[in-house]
mmJSON file of the N, C-alpha and C atoms, coordinates in Angstrom:
{"data_MODEL":{"atom_site":{
"group_PDB":["ATOM","ATOM","ATOM","ATOM","ATOM","ATOM","ATOM","ATOM","ATOM","ATOM","ATOM","ATOM","ATOM","ATOM","ATOM","ATOM","ATOM","ATOM","ATOM","ATOM","ATOM","ATOM","ATOM","ATOM","ATOM","ATOM","ATOM","ATOM","ATOM","ATOM","ATOM","ATOM","ATOM","ATOM","ATOM","ATOM","ATOM","ATOM","ATOM","ATOM","ATOM","ATOM","ATOM","ATOM","ATOM","ATOM","ATOM","ATOM","ATOM","ATOM","ATOM","ATOM","ATOM","ATOM","ATOM","ATOM","ATOM","ATOM","ATOM","ATOM","ATOM","ATOM","ATOM","ATOM","ATOM","ATOM","ATOM","ATOM","ATOM","ATOM","ATOM","ATOM","ATOM","ATOM","ATOM","ATOM","ATOM","ATOM","ATOM","ATOM","ATOM","ATOM","ATOM","ATOM","ATOM","ATOM","ATOM","ATOM","ATOM","ATOM","ATOM","ATOM","ATOM","ATOM","ATOM","ATOM","ATOM","ATOM","ATOM","ATOM","ATOM","ATOM","ATOM","ATOM","ATOM","ATOM","ATOM","ATOM","ATOM","ATOM","ATOM","ATOM","ATOM","ATOM","ATOM","ATOM","ATOM","ATOM","ATOM","ATOM","ATOM","ATOM","ATOM","ATOM","ATOM","ATOM","ATOM","ATOM","ATOM","ATOM","ATOM","ATOM","ATOM","ATOM","ATOM","ATOM","ATOM","ATOM","ATOM","ATOM","ATOM","ATOM","ATOM","ATOM"],
"id":[1,2,3,4,5,6,7,8,9,10,11,12,13,14,15,16,17,18,19,20,21,22,23,24,25,26,27,28,29,30,31,32,33,34,35,36,37,38,39,40,41,42,43,44,45,46,47,48,49,50,51,52,53,54,55,56,57,58,59,60,61,62,63,64,65,66,67,68,69,70,71,72,73,74,75,76,77,78,79,80,81,82,83,84,85,86,87,88,89,90,91,92,93,94,95,96,97,98,99,100,101,102,103,104,105,106,107,108,109,110,111,112,113,114,115,116,117,118,119,120,121,122,123,124,125,126,127,128,129,130,131,132,133,134,135,136,137,138,139,140,141,142,143,144],
"type_symbol":["N","C","C","N","C","C","N","C","C","N","C","C","N","C","C","N","C","C","N","C","C","N","C","C","N","C","C","N","C","C","N","C","C","N","C","C","N","C","C","N","C","C","N","C","C","N","C","C","N","C","C","N","C","C","N","C","C","N","C","C","N","C","C","N","C","C","N","C","C","N","C","C","N","C","C","N","C","C","N","C","C","N","C","C","N","C","C","N","C","C","N","C","C","N","C","C","N","C","C","N","C","C","N","C","C","N","C","C","N","C","C","N","C","C","N","C","C","N","C","C","N","C","C","N","C","C","N","C","C","N","C","C","N","C","C","N","C","C","N","C","C","N","C","C"],
"label_atom_id":["N","CA","C","N","CA","C","N","CA","C","N","CA","C","N","CA","C","N","CA","C","N","CA","C","N","CA","C","N","CA","C","N","CA","C","N","CA","C","N","CA","C","N","CA","C","N","CA","C","N","CA","C","N","CA","C","N","CA","C","N","CA","C","N","CA","C","N","CA","C","N","CA","C","N","CA","C","N","CA","C","N","CA","C","N","CA","C","N","CA","C","N","CA","C","N","CA","C","N","CA","C","N","CA","C","N","CA","C","N","CA","C","N","CA","C","N","CA","C","N","CA","C","N","CA","C","N","CA","C","N","CA","C","N","CA","C","N","CA","C","N","CA","C","N","CA","C","N","CA","C","N","CA","C","N","CA","C","N","CA","C","N","CA","C","N","CA","C"],
"label_alt_id":[null,null,null,null,null,null,null,null,null,null,null,null,null,null,null,null,null,null,null,null,null,null,null,null,null,null,null,null,null,null,null,null,null,null,null,null,null,null,null,null,null,null,null,null,null,null,null,null,null,null,null,null,null,null,null,null,null,null,null,null,null,null,null,null,null,null,null,null,null,null,null,null,null,null,null,null,null,null,null,null,null,null,null,null,null,null,null,null,null,null,null,null,null,null,null,null,null,null,null,null,null,null,null,null,null,null,null,null,null,null,null,null,null,null,null,null,null,null,null,null,null,null,null,null,null,null,null,null,null,null,null,null,null,null,null,null,null,null,null,null,null,null,null,null],
"label_comp_id":["UNK","UNK","UNK","UNK","UNK","UNK","UNK","UNK","UNK","UNK","UNK","UNK","UNK","UNK","UNK","UNK","UNK","UNK","UNK","UNK","UNK","UNK","UNK","UNK","UNK","UNK","UNK","UNK","UNK","UNK","UNK","UNK","UNK","UNK","UNK","UNK","UNK","UNK","UNK","UNK","UNK","UNK","UNK","UNK","UNK","UNK","UNK","UNK","UNK","UNK","UNK","UNK","UNK","UNK","UNK","UNK","UNK","UNK","UNK","UNK","UNK","UNK","UNK","UNK","UNK","UNK","UNK","UNK","UNK","UNK","UNK","UNK","UNK","UNK","UNK","UNK","UNK","UNK","UNK","UNK","UNK","UNK","UNK","UNK","UNK","UNK","UNK","UNK","UNK","UNK","UNK","UNK","UNK","UNK","UNK","UNK","UNK","UNK","UNK","UNK","UNK","UNK","UNK","UNK","UNK","UNK","UNK","UNK","UNK","UNK","UNK","UNK","UNK","UNK","UNK","UNK","UNK","UNK","UNK","UNK","UNK","UNK","UNK","UNK","UNK","UNK","UNK","UNK","UNK","UNK","UNK","UNK","UNK","UNK","UNK","UNK","UNK","UNK","UNK","UNK","UNK","UNK","UNK","UNK"],
"label_asym_id":["A","A","A","A","A","A","A","A","A","A","A","A","A","A","A","A","A","A","A","A","A","A","A","A","A","A","A","A","A","A","A","A","A","A","A","A","A","A","A","A","A","A","A","A","A","A","A","A","A","A","A","A","A","A","A","A","A","A","A","A","A","A","A","A","A","A","A","A","A","A","A","A","A","A","A","A","A","A","A","A","A","A","A","A","A","A","A","A","A","A","A","A","A","A","A","A","A","A","A","A","A","A","A","A","A","A","A","A","A","A","A","A","A","A","A","A","A","A","A","A","A","A","A","A","A","A","A","A","A","A","A","A","A","A","A","A","A","A","A","A","A","A","A","A"],
"label_entity_id":["1","1","1","1","1","1","1","1","1","1","1","1","1","1","1","1","1","1","1","1","1","1","1","1","1","1","1","1","1","1","1","1","1","1","1","1","1","1","1","1","1","1","1","1","1","1","1","1","1","1","1","1","1","1","1","1","1","1","1","1","1","1","1","1","1","1","1","1","1","1","1","1","1","1","1","1","1","1","1","1","1","1","1","1","1","1","1","1","1","1","1","1","1","1","1","1","1","1","1","1","1","1","1","1","1","1","1","1","1","1","1","1","1","1","1","1","1","1","1","1","1","1","1","1","1","1","1","1","1","1","1","1","1","1","1","1","1","1","1","1","1","1","1","1"],
"label_seq_id":[1,1,1,2,2,2,3,3,3,4,4,4,5,5,5,6,6,6,7,7,7,8,8,8,9,9,9,10,10,10,11,11,11,12,12,12,13,13,13,14,14,14,15,15,15,16,16,16,17,17,17,18,18,18,19,19,19,20,20,20,21,21,21,22,22,22,23,23,23,24,24,24,25,25,25,26,26,26,27,27,27,28,28,28,29,29,29,30,30,30,31,31,31,32,32,32,33,33,33,34,34,34,35,35,35,36,36,36,37,37,37,38,38,38,39,39,39,40,40,40,41,41,41,42,42,42,43,43,43,44,44,44,45,45,45,46,46,46,47,47,47,48,48,48],
"pdbx_PDB_ins_code":[null,null,null,null,null,null,null,null,null,null,null,null,null,null,null,null,null,null,null,null,null,null,null,null,null,null,null,null,null,null,null,null,null,null,null,null,null,null,null,null,null,null,null,null,null,null,null,null,null,null,null,null,null,null,null,null,null,null,null,null,null,null,null,null,null,null,null,null,null,null,null,null,null,null,null,null,null,null,null,null,null,null,null,null,null,null,null,null,null,null,null,null,null,null,null,null,null,null,null,null,null,null,null,null,null,null,null,null,null,null,null,null,null,null,null,null,null,null,null,null,null,null,null,null,null,null,null,null,null,null,null,null,null,null,null,null,null,null,null,null,null,null,null,null],
"Cartn_x":[-2.05,-1.45,-0.016,0.772,2.151,2.438,3.346,3.758,5.247,5.465,6.852,7.726,7.269,8.039,8.162,7.564,7.587,9.044,9.276,10.582,10.781,9.721,9.937,10.102,10.997,11.209,9.926,9.865,8.731,8.726,9.796,9.86,9.245,9.542,9.01,7.557,7.098,5.739,4.903,5.439,4.734,4.643,5.739,5.724,4.632,4.58,3.525,2.099,1.957,0.585,0.355,1.341,1.211,0.92,1.556,1.445,2.787,2.812,4.031,4.633,5.861,6.49,6.363,6.19,5.906,4.594,3.634,2.289,2.421,3.369,3.635,3.934,4.695,5.17,4.367,3.289,2.455,1.518,1.475,0.518,-0.429,-1.783,-2.757,-2.641,-2.772,-2.743,-4.096,-4.082,-5.27,-6.103,-7.421,-8.346,-8.229,-8.459,-8.427,-9.893,-10.167,-11.547,-11.649,-12.804,-13.097,-12.252,-11.853,-10.935,-9.504,-9.238,-7.895,-7.024,-7.614,-6.884,-7.052,-6.007,-6.123,-6.655,-7.444,-8.014,-7.085,-6.427,-5.473,-6.049,-7.321,-7.942,-7.973,-8.021,-8.023,-6.627,-5.59,-4.227,-3.997,-4.539,-4.44,-5.211,-6.309,-7.062,-6.284,-5.669,-4.955,-3.704,-3.013,-1.857,-2.132,-3.404,-3.704,-3.951],
"Cartn_y":[8.876,8.362,8.694,7.814,8.079,9.062,10.052,11.045,10.829,10.333,9.938,11.115,12.327,13.52,14.298,13.765,14.443,14.297,15.334,15.368,14.156,13.604,12.292,11.126,10.283,9.094,8.143,7.384,6.505,5.558,5.099,4.234,4.871,6.164,6.865,7.167,7.471,7.707,6.429,5.218,3.996,3.737,3.988,3.784,4.627,5.897,6.848,6.361,5.774,5.253,3.781,3.303,1.911,0.902,1.059,0.031,-0.421,-1.678,-2.243,-1.453,-1.294,-0.661,-1.387,-2.653,-3.498,-3.106,-2.702,-2.366,-1.014,-0.241,0.978,0.663,-0.445,-0.74,-1.738,-2.243,-3.242,-2.729,-3.277,-2.937,-4.07,-3.827,-4.956,-5.515,-6.813,-7.533,-7.367,-7.103,-6.999,-8.221,-8.08,-9.343,-9.894,-11.198,-11.918,-12.141,-12.222,-12.644,-14.111,-14.613,-16.037,-16.816,-16.181,-16.89,-16.819,-16.103,-16.093,-14.96,-14.15,-13.09,-11.843,-11.169,-9.929,-8.82,-7.974,-6.825,-5.607,-5.077,-4.009,-2.837,-2.57,-1.411,-1.654,-2.905,-3.194,-2.778,-3.144,-2.738,-1.185,-0.58,0.929,1.51,0.986,1.475,1.193,0.066,-0.319,0.515,1.003,1.772,3.327,3.718,5.188,5.74],
"Cartn_z":[8.153,6.93,6.892,6.271,6.153,4.996,5.355,4.373,4.103,2.894,2.502,2.507,2.318,2.181,3.528,4.664,5.926,6.515,7.428,7.998,8.933,9.537,10.288,9.388,9.852,8.967,8.839,7.847,7.69,8.839,9.331,10.476,11.7,12.009,13.076,12.976,11.773,11.506,11.823,11.298,11.611,13.027,13.764,15.203,15.893,15.54,16.091,15.728,14.577,14.24,14.722,15.362,15.908,14.878,13.64,12.558,12.266,11.619,11.208,9.977,10.019,8.873,7.604,7.614,6.442,5.736,6.572,6.01,5.159,5.427,4.715,3.258,2.948,1.706,0.999,1.681,1.111,0.063,-1.198,-2.129,-2.338,-2.16,-2.312,-3.714,-3.84,-5.066,-5.798,-7.072,-7.822,-7.819,-7.796,-7.814,-9.172,-9.282,-10.533,-10.862,-12.201,-12.601,-12.512,-12.782,-12.67,-13.671,-14.725,-15.718,-15.243,-14.213,-13.725,-14.242,-15.259,-15.857,-14.895,-14.77,-13.989,-14.804,-14.116,-14.682,-14.446,-15.489,-15.198,-14.424,-14.612,-13.89,-12.427,-11.952,-10.586,-9.94,-10.688,-10.257,-10.137,-11.154,-11.212,-10.017,-9.708,-8.496,-7.125,-7.074,-5.913,-5.639,-6.698,-6.449,-6.452,-6.795,-6.822,-5.468],
"occupancy":[1.0,1.0,1.0,1.0,1.0,1.0,1.0,1.0,1.0,1.0,1.0,1.0,1.0,1.0,1.0,1.0,1.0,1.0,1.0,1.0,1.0,1.0,1.0,1.0,1.0,1.0,1.0,1.0,1.0,1.0,1.0,1.0,1.0,1.0,1.0,1.0,1.0,1.0,1.0,1.0,1.0,1.0,1.0,1.0,1.0,1.0,1.0,1.0,1.0,1.0,1.0,1.0,1.0,1.0,1.0,1.0,1.0,1.0,1.0,1.0,1.0,1.0,1.0,1.0,1.0,1.0,1.0,1.0,1.0,1.0,1.0,1.0,1.0,1.0,1.0,1.0,1.0,1.0,1.0,1.0,1.0,1.0,1.0,1.0,1.0,1.0,1.0,1.0,1.0,1.0,1.0,1.0,1.0,1.0,1.0,1.0,1.0,1.0,1.0,1.0,1.0,1.0,1.0,1.0,1.0,1.0,1.0,1.0,1.0,1.0,1.0,1.0,1.0,1.0,1.0,1.0,1.0,1.0,1.0,1.0,1.0,1.0,1.0,1.0,1.0,1.0,1.0,1.0,1.0,1.0,1.0,1.0,1.0,1.0,1.0,1.0,1.0,1.0,1.0,1.0,1.0,1.0,1.0,1.0],
"B_iso_or_equiv":[0.0,0.0,0.0,0.0,0.0,0.0,0.0,0.0,0.0,0.0,0.0,0.0,0.0,0.0,0.0,0.0,0.0,0.0,0.0,0.0,0.0,0.0,0.0,0.0,0.0,0.0,0.0,0.0,0.0,0.0,0.0,0.0,0.0,0.0,0.0,0.0,0.0,0.0,0.0,0.0,0.0,0.0,0.0,0.0,0.0,0.0,0.0,0.0,0.0,0.0,0.0,0.0,0.0,0.0,0.0,0.0,0.0,0.0,0.0,0.0,0.0,0.0,0.0,0.0,0.0,0.0,0.0,0.0,0.0,0.0,0.0,0.0,0.0,0.0,0.0,0.0,0.0,0.0,0.0,0.0,0.0,0.0,0.0,0.0,0.0,0.0,0.0,0.0,0.0,0.0,0.0,0.0,0.0,0.0,0.0,0.0,0.0,0.0,0.0,0.0,0.0,0.0,0.0,0.0,0.0,0.0,0.0,0.0,0.0,0.0,0.0,0.0,0.0,0.0,0.0,0.0,0.0,0.0,0.0,0.0,0.0,0.0,0.0,0.0,0.0,0.0,0.0,0.0,0.0,0.0,0.0,0.0,0.0,0.0,0.0,0.0,0.0,0.0,0.0,0.0,0.0,0.0,0.0,0.0],
"pdbx_formal_charge":[null,null,null,null,null,null,null,null,null,null,null,null,null,null,null,null,null,null,null,null,null,null,null,null,null,null,null,null,null,null,null,null,null,null,null,null,null,null,null,null,null,null,null,null,null,null,null,null,null,null,null,null,null,null,null,null,null,null,null,null,null,null,null,null,null,null,null,null,null,null,null,null,null,null,null,null,null,null,null,null,null,null,null,null,null,null,null,null,null,null,null,null,null,null,null,null,null,null,null,null,null,null,null,null,null,null,null,null,null,null,null,null,null,null,null,null,null,null,null,null,null,null,null,null,null,null,null,null,null,null,null,null,null,null,null,null,null,null,null,null,null,null,null,null],
"auth_seq_id":[1,1,1,2,2,2,3,3,3,4,4,4,5,5,5,6,6,6,7,7,7,8,8,8,9,9,9,10,10,10,11,11,11,12,12,12,13,13,13,14,14,14,15,15,15,16,16,16,17,17,17,18,18,18,19,19,19,20,20,20,21,21,21,22,22,22,23,23,23,24,24,24,25,25,25,26,26,26,27,27,27,28,28,28,29,29,29,30,30,30,31,31,31,32,32,32,33,33,33,34,34,34,35,35,35,36,36,36,37,37,37,38,38,38,39,39,39,40,40,40,41,41,41,42,42,42,43,43,43,44,44,44,45,45,45,46,46,46,47,47,47,48,48,48],
"auth_comp_id":["UNK","UNK","UNK","UNK","UNK","UNK","UNK","UNK","UNK","UNK","UNK","UNK","UNK","UNK","UNK","UNK","UNK","UNK","UNK","UNK","UNK","UNK","UNK","UNK","UNK","UNK","UNK","UNK","UNK","UNK","UNK","UNK","UNK","UNK","UNK","UNK","UNK","UNK","UNK","UNK","UNK","UNK","UNK","UNK","UNK","UNK","UNK","UNK","UNK","UNK","UNK","UNK","UNK","UNK","UNK","UNK","UNK","UNK","UNK","UNK","UNK","UNK","UNK","UNK","UNK","UNK","UNK","UNK","UNK","UNK","UNK","UNK","UNK","UNK","UNK","UNK","UNK","UNK","UNK","UNK","UNK","UNK","UNK","UNK","UNK","UNK","UNK","UNK","UNK","UNK","UNK","UNK","UNK","UNK","UNK","UNK","UNK","UNK","UNK","UNK","UNK","UNK","UNK","UNK","UNK","UNK","UNK","UNK","UNK","UNK","UNK","UNK","UNK","UNK","UNK","UNK","UNK","UNK","UNK","UNK","UNK","UNK","UNK","UNK","UNK","UNK","UNK","UNK","UNK","UNK","UNK","UNK","UNK","UNK","UNK","UNK","UNK","UNK","UNK","UNK","UNK","UNK","UNK","UNK"],
"auth_asym_id":["A","A","A","A","A","A","A","A","A","A","A","A","A","A","A","A","A","A","A","A","A","A","A","A","A","A","A","A","A","A","A","A","A","A","A","A","A","A","A","A","A","A","A","A","A","A","A","A","A","A","A","A","A","A","A","A","A","A","A","A","A","A","A","A","A","A","A","A","A","A","A","A","A","A","A","A","A","A","A","A","A","A","A","A","A","A","A","A","A","A","A","A","A","A","A","A","A","A","A","A","A","A","A","A","A","A","A","A","A","A","A","A","A","A","A","A","A","A","A","A","A","A","A","A","A","A","A","A","A","A","A","A","A","A","A","A","A","A","A","A","A","A","A","A"],
"auth_atom_id":["N","CA","C","N","CA","C","N","CA","C","N","CA","C","N","CA","C","N","CA","C","N","CA","C","N","CA","C","N","CA","C","N","CA","C","N","CA","C","N","CA","C","N","CA","C","N","CA","C","N","CA","C","N","CA","C","N","CA","C","N","CA","C","N","CA","C","N","CA","C","N","CA","C","N","CA","C","N","CA","C","N","CA","C","N","CA","C","N","CA","C","N","CA","C","N","CA","C","N","CA","C","N","CA","C","N","CA","C","N","CA","C","N","CA","C","N","CA","C","N","CA","C","N","CA","C","N","CA","C","N","CA","C","N","CA","C","N","CA","C","N","CA","C","N","CA","C","N","CA","C","N","CA","C","N","CA","C","N","CA","C","N","CA","C","N","CA","C"],
"pdbx_PDB_model_num":[1,1,1,1,1,1,1,1,1,1,1,1,1,1,1,1,1,1,1,1,1,1,1,1,1,1,1,1,1,1,1,1,1,1,1,1,1,1,1,1,1,1,1,1,1,1,1,1,1,1,1,1,1,1,1,1,1,1,1,1,1,1,1,1,1,1,1,1,1,1,1,1,1,1,1,1,1,1,1,1,1,1,1,1,1,1,1,1,1,1,1,1,1,1,1,1,1,1,1,1,1,1,1,1,1,1,1,1,1,1,1,1,1,1,1,1,1,1,1,1,1,1,1,1,1,1,1,1,1,1,1,1,1,1,1,1,1,1,1,1,1,1,1,1]
}}}
């Protein structure tokens, strides 16, 4: 897992984990209900 407070840069940590640096900053989009309205609790779970 990436540690934002680690002495190694985020870029270097991503390289060592063999993942794209862009995935470090990606936040999953909350799912929408059938009505199309977003459930705020889904977003809170995604960013927690």
